[in-house]
C-alpha positions as CSV (number, residue, x, y, z in Angstrom):
1,M,1.8,-3.4,4.1
2,N,0.2,-7.2,4.1
3,I,-3.0,-8.4,3.4
4,N,-4.0,-8.4,6.9
5,E,-3.1,-5.2,7.4
6,T,-5.0,-3.6,4.4
7,L,-7.5,-5.1,5.7
8,D,-7.4,-3.8,9.2
9,L,-6.7,-0.3,7.9
10,E,-10.0,-0.1,5.8
11,S,-11.6,-1.5,9.3
12,L,-9.9,1.0,11.5
13,S,-10.6,4.1,9.3
14,S,-14.7,2.9,9.3
15,Q,-14.7,3.3,13.1
16,H,-16.4,6.4,14.9
17,S,-14.9,9.2,16.6
18,I,-14.6,12.8,16.6
19,V,-12.2,13.1,13.9
20,H,-13.6,10.1,11.8
21,D,-16.8,11.7,12.2
22,L,-15.6,15.0,10.3
23,E,-16.6,15.5,6.4
24,G,-14.1,14.3,4.3
25,R,-13.4,17.0,2.2
26,I,-12.7,19.1,5.8
27,K,-10.2,16.0,6.4
28,L,-8.3,16.4,3.0
29,I,-7.9,20.2,2.9
30,A,-6.9,20.4,6.6
31,V,-4.0,17.7,6.0
32,L,-3.2,19.3,2.9
33,I,-2.9,22.8,4.7
34,I,-0.2,21.2,7.3
35,I,1.9,19.9,4.8
36,V,1.8,23.0,2.3
37,Y,2.5,25.2,5.5
38,T,5.2,22.4,7.1
39,V,6.9,22.1,3.4
40,F,8.0,26.0,3.3
41,S,8.7,26.7,7.0
42,T,12.6,27.3,7.8
43,Q,12.0,27.5,12.0
44,L,11.7,24.1,13.6
45,L,8.9,25.4,15.8
46,V,6.6,25.2,13.0
47,P,6.7,21.3,12.4
48,L,6.8,20.8,16.3
49,V,3.6,22.4,17.3
50,L,2.1,20.9,14.1
51,E,3.2,17.5,15.0
52,I,2.2,18.0,18.2
53,F,-1.4,18.8,16.9
54,L,-1.4,15.9,15.0
55,L,-0.4,13.7,18.0
56,I,-3.2,15.2,19.9
57,M,-5.9,14.5,17.0
58,I,-4.6,10.9,16.9
59,F,-5.7,10.5,20.6
60,L,-9.1,12.0,20.0
61,A,-9.2,9.5,17.3
62,K,-8.7,6.3,19.3
63,L,-6.1,5.5,17.0
64,S,-3.0,3.3,18.7
65,F,0.2,5.3,18.8
66,K,2.1,2.1,18.5
67,N,0.6,1.4,15.1
68,S,0.4,4.7,14.1
69,F,4.5,5.2,14.9
70,M,5.0,1.9,12.9
71,R,3.4,3.0,10.3
72,I,5.3,6.1,10.4
73,A,8.7,4.0,10.6
74,L,7.9,2.1,7.9
75,L,7.6,5.2,5.6
76,L,10.5,7.3,6.9
77,P,13.2,5.5,4.9
78,F,11.8,6.7,1.8
79,G,13.1,10.0,2.6
80,G,15.8,9.1,5.2
81,F,18.6,8.1,3.3
82,I,18.4,11.1,1.6
83,I,18.4,13.4,4.9
84,L,21.5,11.4,6.3
85,F,23.8,12.6,3.5
86,Q,22.7,16.2,4.5
87,P,25.2,17.0,6.8
88,F,28.0,15.7,4.5
89,I,27.3,17.5,1.3
90,H,26.3,21.0,2.6
91,P,29.2,23.9,2.6
92,G,29.5,25.9,5.7
93,D,31.4,25.4,9.6
94,I,32.8,22.4,10.0
95,I,31.7,20.9,13.4
96,W,33.4,17.7,13.0
97,Q,35.7,15.9,10.9
98,S,36.8,12.6,10.2
99,P,40.2,11.2,9.5
100,I,39.4,11.4,5.9
101,S,40.0,15.2,4.6
102,W,36.8,15.4,2.5
103,I,33.9,13.2,5.1
104,H,32.9,15.9,7.5
105,I,29.8,17.2,9.2
106,T,28.9,21.3,8.6
107,Q,26.4,23.5,10.7
108,S,24.3,24.5,7.8
109,G,24.1,20.7,6.8
110,L,23.2,19.5,10.1
111,N,20.4,22.3,10.4
112,W,19.1,21.3,6.9
113,A,19.0,17.5,7.9
114,I,17.3,18.4,11.0
115,L,14.8,20.6,9.3
116,L,14.2,17.9,6.5
117,A,13.4,15.3,9.0
118,S,10.9,17.3,10.9
119,R,9.4,18.2,7.7
120,L,9.0,14.4,7.1
121,I,8.0,13.5,10.3
122,V,4.7,15.9,10.1
123,C,3.7,14.6,6.4
124,L,3.9,11.3,7.6
125,T,2.1,11.8,10.5
126,S,-0.7,13.9,8.8
127,I,-0.8,11.4,5.9
128,V,-1.0,8.3,8.4
129,L,-4.0,10.2,10.4
130,L,-5.7,10.6,7.4
131,S,-5.5,7.1,6.0
132,S,-6.4,5.8,9.3
133,T,-9.8,8.3,9.6
134,S,-11.0,8.1,6.3
135,P,-12.0,4.8,4.1
136,M,-10.4,5.0,0.8
137,Q,-13.5,5.5,-1.0
138,E,-14.5,8.8,1.4
139,I,-10.7,10.0,0.2
140,V,-11.9,9.5,-3.7
141,Q,-15.3,11.3,-3.0
142,S,-13.8,14.0,-1.2
143,L,-11.3,14.4,-4.1
144,R,-14.4,14.4,-6.6
145,K,-16.5,17.2,-4.6
146,L,-13.0,19.3,-4.5
147,G,-13.2,19.1,-8.5
148,M,-10.7,16.4,-9.7
149,P,-12.0,15.4,-13.0
150,R,-14.9,13.1,-13.1
151,D,-13.0,10.6,-15.5
152,L,-9.9,10.5,-12.8
153,A,-12.1,10.1,-10.1
154,M,-14.0,7.0,-11.8
155,I,-10.0,5.5,-12.3
156,L,-9.4,6.0,-8.7
157,S,-13.1,4.7,-7.3
158,I,-12.7,1.6,-9.2
159,M,-8.9,0.9,-8.6
160,V,-10.1,0.9,-5.0
161,R,-12.6,-1.7,-5.1
162,F,-10.2,-3.9,-7.4
163,L,-8.1,-3.2,-4.3
164,F,-9.8,-5.4,-2.2
165,I,-10.5,-7.9,-4.6
166,F,-7.2,-8.5,-5.5
167,V,-6.5,-8.8,-2.0
168,D,-9.5,-11.7,-1.6
169,E,-7.9,-13.4,-4.5
170,L,-4.5,-13.4,-3.2
171,Q,-6.0,-14.4,0.0
172,S,-7.6,-17.4,-2.0
173,I,-3.8,-18.2,-3.9
174,R,-1.9,-18.4,-0.6
175,K,-4.3,-20.6,1.4
176,A,-4.3,-22.9,-1.5
177,Q,-0.4,-23.0,-1.6
178,K,-0.6,-23.2,2.1
179,S,-2.7,-26.4,1.9
180,R,-0.3,-28.0,-0.1
181,N,2.7,-27.0,2.3
182,F,4.4,-24.6,0.2
183,D,6.4,-22.4,1.5
184,I,8.4,-20.1,-0.2
185,H,11.2,-19.7,2.2
186,S,11.6,-22.9,3.1
187,K,14.9,-24.8,2.0
188,L,13.0,-28.1,1.5
189,T,12.3,-27.4,-2.4
190,P,14.9,-26.0,-4.5
191,Y,15.1,-22.2,-5.1
192,K,14.5,-22.2,-8.3
193,W,11.4,-24.2,-8.4
194,R,10.2,-21.9,-5.6
195,V,10.6,-18.7,-8.1
196,K,8.5,-20.6,-11.0
197,Q,5.7,-21.6,-8.4
198,V,5.6,-17.6,-7.8
199,G,5.5,-16.8,-11.1
200,Y,2.6,-19.0,-11.9
201,S,1.3,-16.9,-8.7
202,I,1.8,-13.7,-10.3
203,A,0.9,-14.8,-13.8
204,M,-2.5,-16.3,-12.2
205,M,-3.4,-12.9,-10.8
206,F,-3.0,-11.1,-13.7
207,L,-5.2,-13.4,-15.5
208,K,-7.7,-12.9,-12.5
209,A,-7.5,-9.2,-12.7
210,Y,-9.0,-9.4,-16.8
211,E,-11.5,-11.9,-16.1
212,K,-12.8,-9.6,-13.1
213,G,-12.4,-6.5,-15.4
214,E,-14.3,-7.9,-18.4
215,T,-17.1,-9.2,-16.0
216,T,-17.3,-5.5,-13.9
217,Y,-17.5,-4.2,-17.7
218,S,-20.1,-6.2,-18.6
219,S,-22.2,-5.5,-15.4
220,M,-21.5,-1.7,-16.0
221,V,-22.6,-2.0,-19.4
222,S,-25.4,-4.0,-18.6
223,R,-26.7,-1.1,-16.2
224,C,-26.5,1.7,-18.7
225,F,-23.0,2.8,-17.5
226,S,-21.8,5.1,-20.1
227,D,-18.8,8.0,-20.4
228,S,-21.5,10.4,-19.3
229,S,-22.9,8.4,-16.4
230,D,-22.7,10.3,-13.0
231,L,-20.8,8.8,-9.7
232,Y,-22.7,8.4,-6.7
233,H,-21.1,9.5,-3.8
234,V,-22.6,9.8,-0.2
235,R,-24.6,13.5,0.6
236,K,-22.5,14.7,4.1
237,E,-23.1,18.2,5.0
238,I,-20.4,20.3,6.7
239,N,-21.5,21.3,10.2
240,K,-20.2,23.3,13.0
241,S,-17.7,20.7,13.9
242,D,-15.9,20.7,10.8
243,Y,-15.9,24.4,10.8
244,I,-14.4,24.4,14.4
245,Y,-11.7,21.6,13.3
246,I,-10.6,23.7,10.1
247,S,-10.5,26.9,12.2
248,I,-8.5,25.9,14.7
249,I,-6.1,24.7,11.9
250,I,-5.6,28.2,10.5
251,S,-5.5,29.7,14.0
252,I,-2.2,27.6,15.1
253,I,-0.8,28.7,11.6
254,I,-1.4,32.0,12.3
255,I,-0.5,32.0,15.6
256,L,3.0,30.4,14.7
257,Q,3.5,32.8,11.5
258,I,3.2,35.5,14.0
259,L,5.7,34.1,16.2
260,V,8.3,33.2,13.9
261,T,8.1,36.6,12.0
262,F,8.3,38.9,15.1
263,Y,9.5,37.2,18.1
264,P,12.3,34.8,17.0
265,D,14.8,35.8,19.1
266,Y,12.5,34.9,21.9
267,L,12.0,31.1,20.9
268,G,15.6,30.3,21.1
269,Y,17.3,27.5,18.8
270,L,13.4,27.0,17.4
271,G,13.1,30.6,15.8
272,V,16.5,30.2,14.0
273,V,16.0,30.3,10.4
274,L,17.7,26.8,9.4
275,Y,17.8,27.1,5.7
276,R,17.9,30.1,3.7
């Protein structure tokens, strides 16, 4: 994700909609419930229905489907490469055989790959939805309210603030380089020289980060900061819409569990246990 995308994401997550205005803890708990239930599911019906639900939430949040799918596609390769090998390494009934005897696709391997892919897509969609509707600072505050250790929450809170300071400093450096016609991809200058300039830029970022850290620490100490200081967080009560949202998710999970447990024969391939 580049600089502009980072800033756009924070601006996007600060908008207002039915989903944006939900309490941070509720959104975080909902995402965790969806991810955990999806990961432990063995029938394709579960990730399919939950993905449809998440797409409806993206629509209600007034998010761009194109941008959301692009962000999901950027994250897919991290788990996609592992999924690609699954049909070839699992034992079972062979459904495709290559001229090379040891390269073949099995039915159990293909089923496992399909299940893994569906799980991965649901998990990534839920994360994209959370990050697009919750500012970073709100997520940190929600984790703190849910019982995250105070020191860890403070580190995350400062990290979030430093992230945008880092982005601003990097933008300044890039503007200065661009004003001097520096282009890392230009072939008019020697490659070794370009790499050296990038190294200088990285070193400068470390120096600026150290300087900012010292300045921030001095500011915090001057305001009587100590190990026993409490973090400030916005007080936001859980209201009726939050209870409705989490109730809908729990109801969907209960209905899905009843269907896959008692009526798998009526669901066809969606009800088949793809992994034991």
